[in-house]
C-alpha positions in Angstrom: 83.1 73.9 103.2 83.7 70.2 102.4 84.1 68.0 105.5 87.6 67.3 106.4 89.1 69.8 104.0 92.6 70.7 105.2 93.3 74.3 105.8 95.9 76.1 103.7 96.7 79.4 105.3 99.9 81.3 104.8 101.3 83.9 107.3 104.0 86.2 106.1 105.6 88.9 108.3 105.6 92.2 106.5 107.2 94.4 109.2 108.3 94.3 112.9 107.1 97.6 114.5 109.0 99.1 117.4 105.9 98.8 119.8 102.7 97.1 120.2 99.9 99.4 119.1 96.5 99.4 120.8 93.5 98.8 118.5 92.2 102.4 118.6 95.7 103.9 118.2 96.5 101.9 115.0 93.1 102.6 113.6 93.6 106.3 114.1 97.0 106.1 112.3 95.3 104.4 109.3 92.5 107.0 109.2 94.8 110.0 109.4 97.2 108.7 106.8 100.1 108.1 109.2 100.1 104.5 108.2 99.1 102.8 104.9 99.3 99.3 103.4 99.7 98.4 99.8 96.7 96.8 98.0 98.5 93.4 97.9 99.3 93.6 101.6 103.1 93.2 101.0 104.2 96.7 102.1 103.3 99.0 105.0 104.4 102.6 105.1 104.5 104.6 108.3 105.3 108.3 109.0 107.2 108.1 112.3 107.9 111.2 114.3 111.5 112.3 114.2 110.9 115.2 116.6 108.1 117.6 117.4 108.5 119.2 113.9 109.3 116.4 111.4 108.5 112.9 110.4 110.5 110.2 108.7 109.1 107.7 106.2 109.5 104.0 107.0 108.6 101.1 104.7 108.3 97.6 106.2 110.0 98.8 109.3 113.0 100.3 107.5 113.7 104.0 107.2 113.6 105.3 103.6 116.2 107.6 102.2 113.5 110.2 101.4 113.7 113.6 103.2 112.2 114.6 106.5 108.5 115.6 106.1 106.9 118.6 107.8 103.4 120.0 108.3 102.0 121.9 105.3 99.4 124.7 104.9 101.2 127.1 107.3 101.9 124.1 109.5 98.2 123.3 110.0 98.2 119.9 108.4 100.4 116.9 109.3 102.1 115.0 106.4 99.9 112.2 105.1 100.4 109.0 103.2 97.9 108.8 100.3 98.7 105.5 98.5 101.3 102.8 97.8 101.7 102.2 94.1 103.7 99.4 92.5 106.7 101.7 92.0 106.5 104.2 94.8 104.5 106.1 97.5 102.1 109.0 97.1 102.6 111.4 100.0 101.4 114.9 101.0 103.5 117.2 103.2 106.1 120.0 103.2 109.8 119.9 102.7 112.7 121.8 104.2 113.3 123.6 100.9 109.8 125.3 101.1 108.0 123.1 98.6 104.7 121.6 99.8 101.8 119.6 98.4 101.6 116.1 96.9 104.8 114.2 95.9 105.6 110.8 94.5 108.4 109.1 96.3 110.3 106.5 94.4 113.2 104.7 96.0 116.7 106.0 94.9 115.1 108.7 92.6 114.3 112.4 93.1 110.9 113.3 94.4 108.2 114.2 91.8 106.1 117.2 92.8 102.5 116.6 91.5 100.7 119.5 93.2 101.3 122.6 95.3 98.1 122.2 97.2 98.0 122.9 101.0 95.1 120.8 102.2 93.9 117.3 101.5 90.2 117.0 101.3 89.9 113.3 100.8 91.1 110.1 99.0 89.1 107.6 97.1 90.4 104.2 95.8 89.6 103.8 92.1 90.4 101.5 89.1 93.3 103.9 88.3 94.7 104.0 91.9 94.3 106.6 94.6 92.2 109.6 93.5 93.1 112.5 95.7 91.0 115.7 96.2 92.9 118.7 97.5 92.8 122.5 97.8 95.2 125.5 97.8 94.5 128.5 99.9 94.8 130.6 96.8 92.1 128.6 94.9 88.7 130.3 94.5 86.2 129.2 97.1 84.2 127.1 94.6 87.1 125.2 93.2 89.3 122.3 94.3 91.8 119.9 92.6 92.1 116.3 92.0 95.2 114.2 91.4 95.7 110.8 89.8 99.2 109.4 89.9 99.0 108.5 86.2 98.4 112.2 85.3 101.5 113.5 87.0 99.8 116.8 87.9 96.6 118.2 89.4 93.4 119.2 87.6 91.2 122.1 88.8 87.5 121.5 89.0 84.5 123.1 90.7 83.6 122.0 94.2 80.4 120.3 93.0 82.1 118.3 90.2 82.0 114.5 90.1 85.2 112.5 89.4 85.5 108.8 88.9 88.8 107.0 88.3 88.4 104.5 85.5 90.8 102.1 83.8 94.0 103.0 81.8 94.9 105.7 84.3 92.0 108.0 83.2 89.4 109.9 85.1 85.8 110.5 84.1 84.7 114.1 85.1 81.3 115.8 85.2 81.7 119.5 85.7 80.2 122.9 84.8 82.1 124.9 82.3 80.9 128.4 81.2 77.5 127.7 82.8 77.0 124.4 80.9 77.4 120.9 82.2 80.1 118.8 80.5 81.5 115.3 80.7 85.0 114.5 79.7 87.8 112.1 80.1 91.3 113.1 81.2 94.4 110.8 81.1 98.1 110.8 80.5 97.4 111.9 76.9 95.2 114.9 78.0 91.5 115.5 77.5 89.2 113.5 75.3 85.6 112.6 74.7 84.4 116.1 75.7 80.7 116.6 75.3 78.0 118.9 76.7 75.1 117.3 78.6 71.7 118.6 77.5 69.8 118.6 80.8 67.8 121.3 82.5 69.7 123.7 84.9 67.4 122.6 87.8 68.5 119.0 87.4 71.3 118.4 89.8 73.1 115.1 89.2 74.5 113.0 92.0 77.0 111.1 90.0 78.1 109.6 86.7 79.4 106.1 85.9 80.7 104.2 82.9 79.3 100.8 82.1 80.0 98.9 78.9 81.1 102.1 77.1 78.0 104.0 78.1 77.9 106.9 80.5 75.0 106.9 82.9 74.1 110.2 84.6 72.0 109.9 87.8 69.5 112.7 88.5 67.5 112.4 91.6 63.9 113.6 92.1 61.5 113.7 95.1 59.4 110.8 93.9 61.0 109.7 90.7 64.6 109.8 89.5 66.3 109.5 86.1 69.2 107.6 84.7 70.3 109.4 81.5 72.3 107.4 79.0 75.1 109.3 77.2 77.3 108.2 74.4 76.3 105.2 72.2 72.9 103.7 72.6 72.5 101.5 75.6 72.9 97.8 75.3 69.4 97.0 76.6 67.4 100.2 76.4 65.4 101.8 73.6 65.4 105.2 75.3 68.2 107.4 76.2 66.8 107.9 79.7 64.6 106.0 82.0 62.8 106.7 85.2 63.4 105.0 88.5 60.9 105.0 91.4 62.1 107.0 94.4 65.1 109.2 95.0 68.5 107.9 94.0 70.9 108.4 96.9 74.1 106.8 95.5 75.3 105.3 92.3 78.4 103.0 92.1 80.5 102.0 89.1 81.8 98.4 88.6 85.6 98.4 88.8 85.6 96.4 85.5 83.0 98.8 83.9 80.6 95.9 83.2 77.6 97.2 85.2 76.6 99.6 87.9 74.6 99.7 91.2 72.4 102.3 92.8 70.4 102.9 96.0 66.9 104.5 95.9 64.7 105.8 98.7 61.0 105.5 98.5 58.3 106.8 100.9 55.4 104.4 101.4 52.7 104.5 104.0 54.8 106.9 106.1 57.8 104.5 106.0 61.1 104.9 104.3 61.8 102.0 102.0 65.1 101.6 100.2 66.1 99.4 97.3 69.6 98.3 96.3 69.8 97.6 92.7 72.4 96.0 90.4 71.7 97.2 86.9 67.9 96.6 86.5 67.8 93.9 89.2 66.8 94.6 92.8 69.3 93.0 95.3 67.6 94.0 98.5 64.7 96.1 99.6 63.3 97.1 103.0 63.7 99.5 105.8 67.5 99.9 106.1 70.3 102.4 105.7 73.7 102.2 104.1 76.5 104.6 103.2 78.6 105.1 100.0 81.4 103.0 101.4 79.2 100.1 102.4 79.2 98.4 99.0 81.8 96.0 97.6 82.2 94.4 94.2 83.1 90.8 93.3 86.5 90.3 91.6 84.9 90.1 88.1 82.8 93.2 88.7 79.5 91.6 88.1 78.1 91.1 91.6 77.9 93.3 94.7 77.6 92.8 98.4 76.4 95.4 100.9 76.6 96.2 104.6 73.2 97.5 105.7 71.8 98.6 109.1 68.3 98.2 110.3 66.4 98.8 113.5 64.6 95.8 115.1 61.2 96.1 116.9 63.2 96.1 120.1 64.9 99.3 119.1 68.3 97.6 118.6 70.3 98.5 115.5 71.9 95.5 113.9 74.2 95.1 110.8 73.5 92.7 108.0 75.8 91.6 105.1 73.7 91.2 102.0 74.9 89.2 98.9 73.2 88.5 95.6 72.1 85.1 96.9 70.3 86.6 99.8 72.8 85.2 102.2 72.8 87.2 105.5 75.3 87.5 108.3 74.1 89.4 111.3 76.1 91.2 114.1 74.6 92.3 117.3 75.1 95.7 118.7 78.2 94.8 120.7 79.9 93.6 117.5 80.9 95.5 114.3 81.7 94.3 110.8 84.6 96.3 109.4 85.3 94.8 106.0 83.9 92.0 103.8 84.0 90.5 100.3 81.6 88.8 97.9 82.4 86.2 95.2 81.6 86.1 91.5 78.3 84.3 92.1 77.1 86.7 94.7 77.8 84.8 97.9 79.3 86.5 100.9 82.8 85.1 101.0 84.7 86.7 104.0 84.4 89.4 106.6 86.3 91.0 109.5 84.4 91.4 112.7 85.4 93.6 115.6 84.6 92.4 119.1 85.8 94.9 121.8 89.5 95.4 121.4 90.1 92.5 119.0 89.5 91.6 115.4 88.7 88.3 113.8 88.5 87.2 110.2 85.9 84.8 108.9 86.5 83.0 105.6 83.4 81.1 104.6 82.8 78.8 107.6 86.3 79.1 108.9 87.0 81.4 111.9 90.6 82.7 112.0 92.3 83.5 115.3 91.7 86.7 117.1 94.2 89.5 116.5 94.8 93.1 117.7 93.8 94.6 114.4 92.8 93.3 110.9 92.2 95.2 107.7 92.8 95.3 103.9 90.6 92.3 103.2 90.7 91.2 99.5 89.3 88.3 97.5 91.4 86.9 94.6 90.0 85.4 91.4 91.2 81.9 92.3 89.1 81.9 95.5 91.9 82.7 98.0 91.3 85.5 100.5 93.9 87.8 102.0 94.1 90.4 104.8 96.6 92.2 106.9 96.7 92.0 110.7 98.7 93.1 113.8 99.9 90.3 115.9 101.7 91.9 118.8 104.3 94.2 117.1 104.2 92.2 113.9 102.4 93.3 110.7 101.3 90.1 109.0 100.0 89.4 105.5 97.6 86.4 105.7 96.5 84.5 102.7 93.8 81.7 103.1 94.2 79.4 100.1 92.0 76.6 101.4 89.3 77.0 98.7 91.7 77.4 95.7 90.8 74.8 93.1 87.2 74.5 94.1 84.3 75.9 92.1 83.5 78.6 94.7 84.2 81.4 92.3 82.3 80.1 89.3 
Protein backbone atom coordinates (compact mmCIF):
# COMPACT_ATOMS: atom_id res chain seq x y z
CA UNK A 1 0.00 0.00 0.00
CA UNK A 2 1.35 3.39 -0.93
CA UNK A 3 2.35 5.57 2.02
CA UNK A 4 -0.26 8.13 2.90
CA UNK A 5 -2.99 6.61 0.73
CA UNK A 6 -6.36 7.81 1.96
CA UNK A 7 -8.80 5.06 2.84
CA UNK A 8 -12.04 4.91 0.87
CA UNK A 9 -14.41 2.57 2.71
CA UNK A 10 -18.18 2.62 2.29
CA UNK A 11 -20.52 1.27 5.01
CA UNK A 12 -24.13 0.65 4.02
CA UNK A 13 -26.81 -0.68 6.36
CA UNK A 14 -28.67 -3.56 4.75
CA UNK A 15 -31.03 -4.43 7.59
CA UNK A 16 -31.74 -3.75 11.25
CA UNK A 17 -32.41 -7.00 13.09
CA UNK A 18 -34.68 -7.25 16.12
CA UNK A 19 -31.84 -8.50 18.36
CA UNK A 20 -28.08 -8.71 18.67
CA UNK A 21 -26.96 -12.19 17.66
CA UNK A 22 -24.01 -13.94 19.21
CA UNK A 23 -21.27 -15.10 16.85
CA UNK A 24 -22.08 -18.81 17.14
CA UNK A 25 -25.83 -18.21 16.92
CA UNK A 26 -25.67 -16.28 13.65
CA UNK A 27 -23.13 -18.70 12.21
CA UNK A 28 -25.54 -21.56 12.91
CA UNK A 29 -28.33 -19.67 11.13
CA UNK A 30 -26.20 -19.29 8.00
CA UNK A 31 -25.13 -22.93 8.08
CA UNK A 32 -28.68 -24.25 8.47
CA UNK A 33 -30.16 -21.95 5.81
CA UNK A 34 -32.21 -19.89 8.27
CA UNK A 35 -30.35 -16.82 6.99
CA UNK A 36 -28.71 -16.07 3.65
CA UNK A 37 -27.18 -13.04 1.96
CA UNK A 38 -27.14 -12.17 -1.73
CA UNK A 39 -23.82 -12.48 -3.61
CA UNK A 40 -23.57 -8.68 -3.92
CA UNK A 41 -24.25 -8.21 -0.20
CA UNK A 42 -27.25 -5.94 -0.78
CA UNK A 43 -29.95 -8.28 0.55
CA UNK A 44 -30.31 -10.57 3.54
CA UNK A 45 -33.18 -13.04 3.90
CA UNK A 46 -34.11 -14.63 7.22
CA UNK A 47 -36.67 -17.27 8.15
CA UNK A 48 -38.15 -15.99 11.39
CA UNK A 49 -40.23 -18.23 13.64
CA UNK A 50 -43.90 -17.24 13.64
CA UNK A 51 -44.80 -19.91 16.20
CA UNK A 52 -43.59 -23.42 17.02
CA UNK A 53 -44.95 -24.68 13.67
CA UNK A 54 -44.28 -22.01 11.07
CA UNK A 55 -41.76 -19.45 9.79
CA UNK A 56 -42.15 -16.10 8.04
CA UNK A 57 -39.75 -14.87 5.39
CA UNK A 58 -38.10 -11.49 5.98
CA UNK A 59 -35.92 -9.64 3.49
CA UNK A 60 -33.75 -6.76 4.74
CA UNK A 61 -35.71 -6.78 7.98
CA UNK A 62 -39.13 -6.48 6.31
CA UNK A 63 -41.67 -9.31 6.24
CA UNK A 64 -42.42 -10.60 2.75
CA UNK A 65 -45.95 -11.24 1.50
CA UNK A 66 -45.05 -14.89 0.84
CA UNK A 67 -46.95 -17.58 2.79
CA UNK A 68 -45.98 -19.15 6.10
CA UNK A 69 -43.40 -21.91 5.69
CA UNK A 70 -43.55 -25.23 7.54
CA UNK A 71 -41.32 -28.26 8.02
CA UNK A 72 -41.22 -30.71 5.13
CA UNK A 73 -40.54 -34.44 4.86
CA UNK A 74 -43.17 -35.51 7.38
CA UNK A 75 -42.14 -32.48 9.48
CA UNK A 76 -38.58 -33.75 9.83
CA UNK A 77 -36.78 -30.89 8.10
CA UNK A 78 -37.13 -27.18 8.82
CA UNK A 79 -37.59 -24.78 5.88
CA UNK A 80 -34.32 -23.61 4.38
CA UNK A 81 -33.14 -20.69 2.27
CA UNK A 82 -31.10 -21.94 -0.70
CA UNK A 83 -30.12 -18.81 -2.59
CA UNK A 84 -30.90 -15.19 -3.43
CA UNK A 85 -31.11 -14.54 -7.16
CA UNK A 86 -31.44 -11.17 -8.92
CA UNK A 87 -35.22 -11.59 -9.22
CA UNK A 88 -36.19 -13.75 -6.25
CA UNK A 89 -35.36 -16.28 -3.54
CA UNK A 90 -34.94 -20.04 -3.76
CA UNK A 91 -36.44 -21.72 -0.69
CA UNK A 92 -37.24 -25.24 0.50
CA UNK A 93 -40.16 -26.01 2.78
CA UNK A 94 -43.81 -27.01 3.03
CA UNK A 95 -46.95 -24.93 2.55
CA UNK A 96 -50.34 -25.04 4.23
CA UNK A 97 -51.92 -26.41 1.02
CA UNK A 98 -49.82 -29.60 1.29
CA UNK A 99 -47.21 -28.81 -1.35
CA UNK A 100 -43.59 -29.21 -0.31
CA UNK A 101 -40.14 -29.14 -1.86
CA UNK A 102 -38.23 -26.34 -3.57
CA UNK A 103 -39.95 -23.10 -4.58
CA UNK A 104 -38.97 -19.85 -6.23
CA UNK A 105 -40.39 -16.84 -4.42
CA UNK A 106 -40.66 -13.67 -6.48
CA UNK A 107 -42.16 -10.54 -4.95
CA UNK A 108 -45.83 -9.94 -5.86
CA UNK A 109 -45.95 -13.09 -8.02
CA UNK A 110 -47.23 -16.65 -7.39
CA UNK A 111 -44.71 -19.18 -6.07
CA UNK A 112 -43.06 -21.41 -8.68
CA UNK A 113 -42.78 -25.05 -7.57
CA UNK A 114 -39.49 -26.48 -8.88
CA UNK A 115 -39.37 -29.84 -7.13
CA UNK A 116 -41.47 -32.07 -4.86
CA UNK A 117 -38.43 -33.31 -2.95
CA UNK A 118 -38.56 -33.85 0.81
CA UNK A 119 -34.91 -33.59 1.89
CA UNK A 120 -32.12 -31.18 0.95
CA UNK A 121 -28.77 -32.96 0.65
CA UNK A 122 -26.60 -29.95 -0.05
CA UNK A 123 -26.10 -26.69 -1.95
CA UNK A 124 -23.14 -25.67 -4.11
CA UNK A 125 -22.48 -22.25 -5.58
CA UNK A 126 -21.75 -22.37 -9.30
CA UNK A 127 -21.39 -20.16 -12.37
CA UNK A 128 -25.13 -20.69 -12.94
CA UNK A 129 -26.23 -19.90 -9.40
CA UNK A 130 -27.09 -22.21 -6.50
CA UNK A 131 -26.88 -25.89 -7.45
CA UNK A 132 -29.17 -27.81 -5.07
CA UNK A 133 -29.04 -31.56 -4.43
CA UNK A 134 -32.18 -33.11 -2.97
CA UNK A 135 -34.07 -36.35 -2.50
CA UNK A 136 -37.64 -37.60 -2.22
CA UNK A 137 -38.59 -40.50 0.03
CA UNK A 138 -40.09 -42.20 -3.03
CA UNK A 139 -36.82 -42.05 -4.99
CA UNK A 140 -34.79 -45.27 -5.39
CA UNK A 141 -31.96 -45.58 -2.89
CA UNK A 142 -29.27 -44.97 -5.52
CA UNK A 143 -30.90 -41.84 -6.96
CA UNK A 144 -31.08 -38.16 -6.04
CA UNK A 145 -32.08 -34.94 -7.77
CA UNK A 146 -30.45 -31.66 -8.61
CA UNK A 147 -32.02 -28.28 -9.27
CA UNK A 148 -30.66 -25.22 -11.03
CA UNK A 149 -32.98 -22.19 -10.98
CA UNK A 150 -32.50 -21.71 -14.73
CA UNK A 151 -33.93 -25.18 -15.43
CA UNK A 152 -37.23 -24.57 -13.64
CA UNK A 153 -37.47 -28.23 -12.59
CA UNK A 154 -35.43 -31.02 -11.04
CA UNK A 155 -33.28 -33.60 -12.82
CA UNK A 156 -32.89 -37.15 -11.52
CA UNK A 157 -29.40 -38.60 -11.40
CA UNK A 158 -27.64 -41.47 -9.67
CA UNK A 159 -26.12 -40.88 -6.25
CA UNK A 160 -22.56 -41.21 -7.60
CA UNK A 161 -23.08 -38.77 -10.50
CA UNK A 162 -21.05 -35.56 -10.79
CA UNK A 163 -22.72 -32.25 -11.57
CA UNK A 164 -21.04 -28.91 -12.24
CA UNK A 165 -22.88 -25.67 -12.90
CA UNK A 166 -21.39 -23.84 -15.88
CA UNK A 167 -22.25 -20.60 -17.66
CA UNK A 168 -25.48 -19.78 -19.49
CA UNK A 169 -27.62 -21.53 -16.90
CA UNK A 170 -26.41 -25.00 -17.83
CA UNK A 171 -25.10 -27.98 -15.88
CA UNK A 172 -22.39 -30.43 -16.94
CA UNK A 173 -23.33 -33.93 -15.77
CA UNK A 174 -21.34 -37.16 -15.59
CA UNK A 175 -23.63 -40.14 -14.91
CA UNK A 176 -24.14 -43.82 -15.63
CA UNK A 177 -26.96 -44.67 -18.03
CA UNK A 178 -27.73 -48.29 -18.91
CA UNK A 179 -24.44 -49.43 -17.40
CA UNK A 180 -22.35 -46.98 -19.48
CA UNK A 181 -20.79 -43.70 -18.43
CA UNK A 182 -22.07 -40.58 -20.22
CA UNK A 183 -21.42 -36.89 -20.11
CA UNK A 184 -24.06 -34.38 -21.14
CA UNK A 185 -25.15 -30.79 -20.77
CA UNK A 186 -28.59 -29.76 -19.60
CA UNK A 187 -29.97 -26.25 -19.74
CA UNK A 188 -33.18 -24.30 -20.30
CA UNK A 189 -33.36 -25.78 -23.82
CA UNK A 190 -32.98 -29.38 -22.64
CA UNK A 191 -30.21 -31.93 -23.13
CA UNK A 192 -27.25 -31.44 -25.47
CA UNK A 193 -23.72 -32.65 -26.16
CA UNK A 194 -24.54 -36.20 -25.01
CA UNK A 195 -21.62 -38.59 -25.43
CA UNK A 196 -20.50 -41.94 -24.04
CA UNK A 197 -17.15 -41.99 -22.26
CA UNK A 198 -14.99 -44.99 -23.26
CA UNK A 199 -13.23 -45.87 -20.01
CA UNK A 200 -12.86 -49.17 -18.18
CA UNK A 201 -15.58 -50.06 -15.69
CA UNK A 202 -12.99 -50.27 -12.92
CA UNK A 203 -12.00 -46.62 -13.49
CA UNK A 204 -13.96 -44.51 -11.03
CA UNK A 205 -13.76 -40.78 -11.83
CA UNK A 206 -13.81 -38.18 -9.07
CA UNK A 207 -15.04 -35.31 -11.21
CA UNK A 208 -15.32 -33.60 -14.57
CA UNK A 209 -14.57 -29.98 -15.51
CA UNK A 210 -14.81 -27.84 -18.61
CA UNK A 211 -11.85 -25.66 -19.60
CA UNK A 212 -11.64 -23.75 -22.89
CA UNK A 213 -14.30 -25.97 -24.45
CA UNK A 214 -12.60 -29.21 -23.44
CA UNK A 215 -14.00 -31.64 -20.87
CA UNK A 216 -11.42 -33.11 -18.50
CA UNK A 217 -12.29 -36.28 -16.63
CA UNK A 218 -10.20 -36.99 -13.50
CA UNK A 219 -9.56 -40.67 -12.75
CA UNK A 220 -7.50 -41.35 -9.61
CA UNK A 221 -5.07 -44.22 -9.14
CA UNK A 222 -2.99 -45.46 -6.21
CA UNK A 223 0.32 -44.14 -7.56
CA UNK A 224 -0.64 -42.45 -10.82
CA UNK A 225 -3.81 -40.70 -11.95
CA UNK A 226 -5.20 -39.76 -15.34
CA UNK A 227 -6.78 -36.66 -16.82
CA UNK A 228 -8.82 -37.76 -19.82
CA UNK A 229 -9.56 -35.05 -22.42
CA UNK A 230 -12.98 -35.26 -24.06
CA UNK A 231 -14.40 -33.26 -26.93
CA UNK A 232 -12.11 -31.38 -29.29
CA UNK A 233 -8.37 -31.92 -29.04
CA UNK A 234 -6.73 -30.15 -26.13
CA UNK A 235 -5.11 -26.77 -26.70
CA UNK A 236 -1.69 -27.86 -25.43
CA UNK A 237 -1.74 -31.66 -25.50
CA UNK A 238 -0.99 -34.13 -28.25
CA UNK A 239 -2.62 -37.00 -26.38
CA UNK A 240 -6.24 -37.34 -25.32
CA UNK A 241 -5.13 -38.41 -21.85
CA UNK A 242 -2.10 -37.82 -19.68
CA UNK A 243 -0.81 -39.26 -16.44
CA UNK A 244 -0.25 -37.36 -13.22
CA UNK A 245 1.98 -38.56 -10.41
CA UNK A 246 0.05 -39.50 -7.30
CA UNK A 247 -3.63 -39.79 -6.47
CA UNK A 248 -5.93 -36.95 -7.54
CA UNK A 249 -8.06 -35.97 -4.54
CA UNK A 250 -9.97 -32.98 -5.95
CA UNK A 251 -10.41 -31.18 -9.23
CA UNK A 252 -11.81 -27.65 -9.55
CA UNK A 253 -13.18 -25.76 -12.54
CA UNK A 254 -12.45 -22.10 -13.18
CA UNK A 255 -15.68 -20.04 -12.97
CA UNK A 256 -14.77 -18.49 -16.33
CA UNK A 257 -13.91 -21.94 -17.83
CA UNK A 258 -10.40 -20.77 -18.72
CA UNK A 259 -8.46 -23.38 -16.77
CA UNK A 260 -8.69 -25.90 -13.92
CA UNK A 261 -6.91 -26.84 -10.69
CA UNK A 262 -6.36 -30.14 -8.92
CA UNK A 263 -4.81 -31.60 -5.78
CA UNK A 264 -2.70 -34.77 -5.79
CA UNK A 265 -1.39 -36.95 -2.98
CA UNK A 266 1.97 -38.69 -3.26
CA UNK A 267 3.64 -41.13 -0.85
CA UNK A 268 7.39 -40.52 -0.55
CA UNK A 269 9.74 -41.96 2.07
CA UNK A 270 6.77 -42.82 4.33
CA UNK A 271 5.55 -39.21 4.09
CA UNK A 272 2.37 -37.89 2.48
CA UNK A 273 3.24 -35.09 0.06
CA UNK A 274 0.54 -33.07 -1.70
CA UNK A 275 0.78 -30.83 -4.72
CA UNK A 276 -1.73 -28.13 -5.67
CA UNK A 277 -1.64 -27.52 -9.41
CA UNK A 278 -3.13 -24.86 -11.67
CA UNK A 279 -3.31 -26.46 -15.09
CA UNK A 280 0.18 -27.89 -15.63
CA UNK A 281 1.84 -25.56 -13.07
CA UNK A 282 2.53 -26.55 -9.46
CA UNK A 283 1.32 -23.81 -7.08
CA UNK A 284 2.36 -25.37 -3.79
CA UNK A 285 3.80 -28.68 -2.64
CA UNK A 286 4.60 -30.11 0.77
CA UNK A 287 3.07 -31.84 3.77
CA UNK A 288 -0.32 -30.20 4.11
CA UNK A 289 -4.03 -30.87 3.93
CA UNK A 290 -6.93 -28.95 2.40
CA UNK A 291 -10.58 -29.58 1.61
CA UNK A 292 -12.73 -29.03 -1.50
CA UNK A 293 -13.96 -25.65 -0.17
CA UNK A 294 -10.48 -24.32 0.64
CA UNK A 295 -9.72 -23.03 -2.86
CA UNK A 296 -10.76 -19.66 -4.35
CA UNK A 297 -10.45 -18.21 -7.85
CA UNK A 298 -9.40 -14.74 -8.93
CA UNK A 299 -12.08 -12.57 -10.60
CA UNK A 300 -10.74 -13.38 -14.08
CA UNK A 301 -10.62 -17.13 -13.34
CA UNK A 302 -6.91 -17.49 -14.15
CA UNK A 303 -5.36 -17.64 -10.66
CA UNK A 304 -6.12 -19.53 -7.45
CA UNK A 305 -5.50 -19.17 -3.76
CA UNK A 306 -5.74 -21.92 -1.17
CA UNK A 307 -6.18 -22.33 2.56
CA UNK A 308 -3.95 -25.16 3.72
CA UNK A 309 -3.16 -26.70 7.09
CA UNK A 310 0.14 -28.15 8.21
CA UNK A 311 1.54 -29.57 11.44
CA UNK A 312 4.70 -27.95 12.80
CA UNK A 313 7.49 -29.85 14.55
CA UNK A 314 5.98 -28.67 17.83
CA UNK A 315 2.78 -30.53 17.01
CA UNK A 316 0.82 -27.31 16.49
CA UNK A 317 -1.54 -27.19 13.50
CA UNK A 318 -1.42 -23.87 11.69
CA UNK A 319 -3.26 -22.46 8.70
CA UNK A 320 -1.58 -20.79 5.74
CA UNK A 321 -3.03 -18.87 2.82
CA UNK A 322 -1.17 -19.66 -0.38
CA UNK A 323 -1.26 -17.49 -3.50
CA UNK A 324 0.33 -17.90 -6.90
CA UNK A 325 3.10 -15.50 -5.84
CA UNK A 326 3.98 -17.68 -2.83
CA UNK A 327 2.74 -15.00 -0.47
CA UNK A 328 1.82 -16.58 2.86
CA UNK A 329 -0.32 -15.49 5.75
CA UNK A 330 -0.20 -17.62 8.86
CA UNK A 331 -2.66 -17.93 11.71
CA UNK A 332 -1.84 -19.53 15.04
CA UNK A 333 -3.99 -22.19 16.63
CA UNK A 334 -6.12 -19.66 18.53
CA UNK A 335 -7.05 -17.82 15.32
CA UNK A 336 -8.99 -19.04 12.31
CA UNK A 337 -9.26 -17.79 8.72
CA UNK A 338 -12.84 -18.00 7.50
CA UNK A 339 -12.75 -16.48 3.99
CA UNK A 340 -10.17 -14.97 1.65
CA UNK A 341 -9.63 -13.75 -1.91
CA UNK A 342 -6.84 -13.72 -4.48
CA UNK A 343 -6.31 -11.14 -7.24
CA UNK A 344 -5.70 -11.59 -10.97
CA UNK A 345 -1.91 -11.76 -10.58
CA UNK A 346 -2.00 -14.36 -7.83
CA UNK A 347 -1.52 -12.22 -4.72
CA UNK A 348 -3.59 -12.80 -1.61
CA UNK A 349 -5.84 -9.77 -1.54
CA UNK A 350 -8.06 -10.03 1.54
CA UNK A 351 -9.19 -12.37 4.29
CA UNK A 352 -11.49 -12.59 7.29
CA UNK A 353 -9.96 -13.82 10.52
CA UNK A 354 -11.85 -15.06 13.57
CA UNK A 355 -10.36 -14.31 16.97
CA UNK A 356 -12.53 -15.68 19.78
CA UNK A 357 -16.03 -14.20 19.53
CA UNK A 358 -15.06 -11.54 16.97
CA UNK A 359 -14.25 -11.26 13.27
CA UNK A 360 -11.86 -8.88 11.56
CA UNK A 361 -11.34 -8.23 7.85
CA UNK A 362 -7.90 -7.56 6.37
CA UNK A 363 -7.62 -5.85 2.98
CA UNK A 364 -4.01 -5.94 1.86
CA UNK A 365 -2.14 -4.20 4.68
CA UNK A 366 -5.27 -2.55 6.07
CA UNK A 367 -6.91 -3.93 9.18
CA UNK A 368 -10.63 -3.22 9.47
CA UNK A 369 -12.41 -2.84 12.78
CA UNK A 370 -13.46 -5.86 14.79
CA UNK A 371 -17.13 -6.93 14.42
CA UNK A 372 -19.42 -9.60 15.82
CA UNK A 373 -19.51 -11.55 12.54
CA UNK A 374 -18.13 -11.06 9.01
CA UNK A 375 -18.72 -13.14 5.89
CA UNK A 376 -19.48 -13.07 2.13
CA UNK A 377 -16.07 -11.66 1.18
CA UNK A 378 -15.75 -10.84 -2.52
CA UNK A 379 -13.18 -9.21 -4.78
CA UNK A 380 -14.31 -7.03 -7.69
CA UNK A 381 -12.49 -6.60 -11.03
CA UNK A 382 -11.66 -2.95 -10.23
CA UNK A 383 -9.73 -3.96 -7.10
CA UNK A 384 -12.36 -3.09 -4.50
CA UNK A 385 -13.21 -5.64 -1.81
CA UNK A 386 -16.58 -6.21 -0.20
CA UNK A 387 -17.97 -8.20 2.71
CA UNK A 388 -20.98 -8.26 5.02
CA UNK A 389 -20.81 -7.93 8.77
CA UNK A 390 -22.90 -7.73 11.91
CA UNK A 391 -22.38 -4.55 13.88
CA UNK A 392 -24.63 -4.84 16.88
CA UNK A 393 -28.10 -5.49 15.45
CA UNK A 394 -27.16 -3.97 12.07
CA UNK A 395 -26.33 -6.01 8.99
CA UNK A 396 -23.81 -3.95 7.02
CA UNK A 397 -22.42 -4.16 3.49
CA UNK A 398 -18.82 -2.93 3.52
CA UNK A 399 -16.99 -1.95 0.32
CA UNK A 400 -13.29 -0.98 0.52
CA UNK A 401 -12.46 1.04 -2.61
CA UNK A 402 -9.08 2.31 -1.45
CA UNK A 403 -7.16 0.49 -4.19
CA UNK A 404 -9.51 1.29 -7.09
CA UNK A 405 -7.52 2.86 -9.91
CA UNK A 406 -4.24 1.24 -8.90
CA UNK A 407 -2.57 -1.53 -10.89
CA UNK A 408 -3.20 -4.07 -8.16
CA UNK A 409 -5.40 -6.27 -10.37
CA UNK A 410 -3.25 -6.17 -13.52
